C-alpha positions as a Markdown table, in Angstrom:
| # | Residue | x | y | z |
|---|---|---|---|---|
| 1 | Unk | -5.9 | -18.1 | -1.6 |
| 2 | Unk | -3.4 | -15.4 | -0.9 |
| 3 | Unk | -3.6 | -14.8 | 2.9 |
| 4 | Unk | -1.5 | -11.6 | 2.5 |
| 5 | Unk | -3.7 | -10.1 | -0.2 |
| 6 | Unk | -6.9 | -10.9 | 1.7 |
| 7 | Unk | -5.5 | -9.5 | 4.9 |
| 8 | Unk | -4.4 | -6.3 | 3.1 |
| 9 | Unk | -7.8 | -5.8 | 1.5 |
| 10 | Unk | -9.7 | -6.4 | 4.8 |
| 11 | Unk | -7.3 | -4.1 | 6.7 |
| 12 | Unk | -7.9 | -1.3 | 4.1 |
| 13 | Unk | -11.7 | -1.9 | 4.2 |
| 14 | Unk | -11.7 | -1.4 | 7.9 |
| 15 | Unk | -9.2 | 1.5 | 8.2 |
| 16 | Unk | -9.5 | 3.5 | 5.0 |
| 17 | Unk | -12.9 | 5.0 | 4.3 |
| 18 | Unk | -12.0 | 6.1 | 0.8 |
| 19 | Unk | -10.9 | 2.6 | -0.1 |
| 20 | Unk | -14.1 | 1.2 | 1.4 |
| 21 | Unk | -16.3 | 3.6 | -0.6 |
| 22 | Unk | -14.5 | 2.6 | -3.9 |
| 23 | Unk | -14.9 | -1.0 | -3.0 |
| 24 | Unk | -18.6 | -0.6 | -2.4 |
| 25 | Unk | -19.0 | 1.3 | -5.6 |
| 26 | Unk | -16.9 | -0.9 | -7.9 |
| 27 | Unk | -16.6 | -4.2 | -6.1 |
| 28 | Unk | -15.1 | -6.8 | -8.4 |
| 29 | Unk | -13.5 | -4.3 | -10.8 |
| 30 | Unk | -11.8 | -2.6 | -7.9 |
| 31 | Unk | -10.3 | -5.9 | -6.7 |
| 32 | Unk | -9.2 | -6.8 | -10.2 |
| 33 | Unk | -7.4 | -3.4 | -10.4 |
| 34 | Unk | -5.6 | -4.3 | -7.2 |
| 35 | Unk | -4.6 | -7.6 | -8.7 |
| 36 | Unk | -3.1 | -5.7 | -11.7 |
| 37 | Unk | -1.1 | -3.6 | -9.2 |
| 38 | Unk | 0.4 | -6.7 | -7.6 |
| 39 | Unk | -2.0 | -7.7 | -4.8 |
| 40 | Unk | -2.5 | -11.4 | -4.9 |
| 41 | Unk | -6.1 | -12.3 | -4.9 |
| 42 | Unk | -7.7 | -15.3 | -6.7 |
| 43 | Unk | -11.3 | -15.6 | -7.9 |
| 44 | Unk | -12.3 | -17.3 | -4.6 |
| 45 | Unk | -10.8 | -14.5 | -2.5 |
| 46 | Unk | -12.6 | -11.9 | -4.7 |
| 47 | Unk | -16.0 | -13.7 | -4.5 |
| 48 | Unk | -15.7 | -14.0 | -0.7 |
| 49 | Unk | -14.8 | -10.3 | -0.3 |
| 50 | Unk | -17.6 | -9.1 | -2.6 |
| 51 | Unk | -20.1 | -11.5 | -1.0 |
| 52 | Unk | -19.5 | -10.2 | 2.5 |
| 53 | Unk | -22.2 | -8.0 | 4.1 |
| 54 | Unk | -21.2 | -4.5 | 2.8 |
| 55 | Unk | -22.1 | -2.9 | 6.1 |
| 56 | Unk | -19.7 | -5.1 | 8.0 |
| 57 | Unk | -16.7 | -3.0 | 7.1 |
| 58 | Unk | -18.2 | 0.3 | 8.1 |
| 59 | Unk | -19.5 | -1.2 | 11.4 |
| 60 | Unk | -16.1 | -2.6 | 12.2 |
| 61 | Unk | -14.4 | 0.7 | 11.2 |
| 62 | Unk | -16.5 | 2.6 | 13.8 |
| 63 | Unk | -15.3 | 0.2 | 16.5 |
| 64 | Unk | -11.6 | 0.5 | 15.6 |
| 65 | Unk | -9.5 | 3.0 | 17.5 |
| 66 | Unk | -9.2 | 6.3 | 15.5 |
| 67 | Unk | -5.4 | 6.1 | 15.6 |
| 68 | Unk | -5.6 | 3.0 | 13.3 |
| 69 | Unk | -7.8 | 4.7 | 10.7 |
| 70 | Unk | -6.2 | 6.4 | 7.9 |
| 71 | Unk | -6.4 | 10.2 | 8.2 |
| 72 | Unk | -8.1 | 11.8 | 5.3 |
| 73 | Unk | -5.8 | 14.7 | 5.6 |
| 74 | Unk | -2.6 | 12.7 | 5.7 |
| 75 | Unk | -0.4 | 13.6 | 2.7 |
| 76 | Unk | 3.0 | 12.5 | 1.9 |
| 77 | Unk | 5.8 | 14.8 | 1.1 |
| 78 | Unk | 6.9 | 14.6 | -2.6 |
| 79 | Unk | 9.7 | 12.2 | -3.3 |
| 80 | Unk | 13.1 | 13.4 | -4.4 |
| 81 | Unk | 14.5 | 11.9 | -7.6 |
| 82 | Unk | 16.9 | 9.7 | -5.6 |
| 83 | Unk | 14.0 | 8.5 | -3.3 |
| 84 | Unk | 12.1 | 7.6 | -6.5 |
| 85 | Unk | 15.0 | 5.5 | -7.8 |
| 86 | Unk | 15.5 | 3.8 | -4.5 |
| 87 | Unk | 11.8 | 3.1 | -4.1 |
| 88 | Unk | 11.7 | 1.6 | -7.6 |
| 89 | Unk | 14.6 | -0.7 | -6.7 |
| 90 | Unk | 12.8 | -1.8 | -3.5 |
| 91 | Unk | 9.6 | -2.5 | -5.4 |
| 92 | Unk | 11.7 | -4.6 | -7.9 |
| 93 | Unk | 13.0 | -6.6 | -5.0 |
| 94 | Unk | 16.6 | -5.4 | -5.2 |
| 95 | Unk | 19.0 | -5.5 | -2.3 |
| 96 | Unk | 20.5 | -2.3 | -0.9 |
| 97 | Unk | 23.8 | -3.1 | -2.6 |
| 98 | Unk | 22.1 | -3.7 | -6.0 |
| 99 | Unk | 20.2 | -0.4 | -5.6 |
| 100 | Unk | 23.4 | 1.4 | -4.8 |
| 101 | Unk | 25.1 | 0.0 | -7.9 |
| 102 | Unk | 22.1 | 1.0 | -10.0 |
| 103 | Unk | 21.8 | 4.5 | -8.6 |
| 104 | Unk | 25.6 | 5.1 | -8.4 |
| 105 | Unk | 25.7 | 5.7 | -4.6 |
| 106 | Unk | 27.1 | 4.0 | -1.6 |
| 107 | Unk | 25.2 | 1.3 | 0.3 |
| 108 | Unk | 25.0 | 3.6 | 3.4 |
| 109 | Unk | 23.5 | 6.4 | 1.3 |
| 110 | Unk | 20.8 | 3.9 | 0.1 |
| 111 | Unk | 20.1 | 2.9 | 3.7 |
| 112 | Unk | 19.8 | 6.6 | 4.7 |
| 113 | Unk | 17.4 | 7.2 | 1.7 |
| 114 | Unk | 15.4 | 4.2 | 2.8 |
| 115 | Unk | 15.0 | 5.7 | 6.3 |
| 116 | Unk | 13.7 | 8.9 | 4.7 |
| 117 | Unk | 11.2 | 6.9 | 2.7 |
| 118 | Unk | 10.1 | 5.0 | 5.8 |
| 119 | Unk | 9.5 | 8.3 | 7.7 |
| 120 | Unk | 7.6 | 9.8 | 4.8 |
| 121 | Unk | 5.4 | 6.7 | 4.4 |
| 122 | Unk | 5.0 | 6.3 | 8.2 |
| 123 | Unk | 6.2 | 2.6 | 7.9 |
| 124 | Unk | 9.0 | 0.5 | 9.4 |
| 125 | Unk | 9.5 | -2.3 | 6.9 |
| 126 | Unk | 10.3 | -2.6 | 3.2 |
| 127 | Unk | 7.2 | -4.7 | 2.6 |
| 128 | Unk | 5.0 | -1.9 | 4.0 |
| 129 | Unk | 6.8 | 0.6 | 1.8 |
| 130 | Unk | 6.1 | -1.6 | -1.2 |
| 131 | Unk | 2.4 | -1.9 | -0.3 |
| 132 | Unk | 2.1 | 1.8 | -0.1 |
| 133 | Unk | 4.0 | 2.3 | -3.4 |
| 134 | Unk | 1.7 | -0.3 | -5.1 |
| 135 | Unk | -1.4 | 1.5 | -3.9 |
| 136 | Unk | 0.0 | 4.8 | -5.3 |
| 137 | Unk | -0.2 | 6.7 | -2.0 |
| 138 | Unk | 3.4 | 7.5 | -1.4 |
| 139 | Unk | 3.9 | 10.0 | -4.2 |
| 140 | Unk | 0.6 | 11.8 | -3.5 |
| 141 | Unk | -1.4 | 9.9 | -6.1 |
| 142 | Unk | -4.5 | 7.9 | -5.1 |
| 143 | Unk | -5.4 | 4.7 | -6.7 |
| 144 | Unk | -8.2 | 5.2 | -9.2 |
């Protein structure tokens, strides 16, 4: 069982209505797609999530403070070419120095670019940035 993967899916089911509707419509296929995108879920996790009362997520979402729910109108600004390269390096697990070498920039320039990415994605940590990138939300795409 991947605690992180399960927590991520439950969080999205509660706070993201579009995600919840896709999950309700496609269930197992939707979770397998997430696995292909790097979210760790095993067969037991998938069976447990699909087997949960489908109304639970919507009921819980109504009880959650509106500030925690994803805004349907929230869009991210397009990424610059440098931001795309830096994001790719972060997703690959590279350090700032390794990204700087790959991009041909200074380490401090990479740190500044990361701060721009954090602001655009409304996150504070690299792991959160990677999650958003995997889900395809940062560059304006939505997961299928």
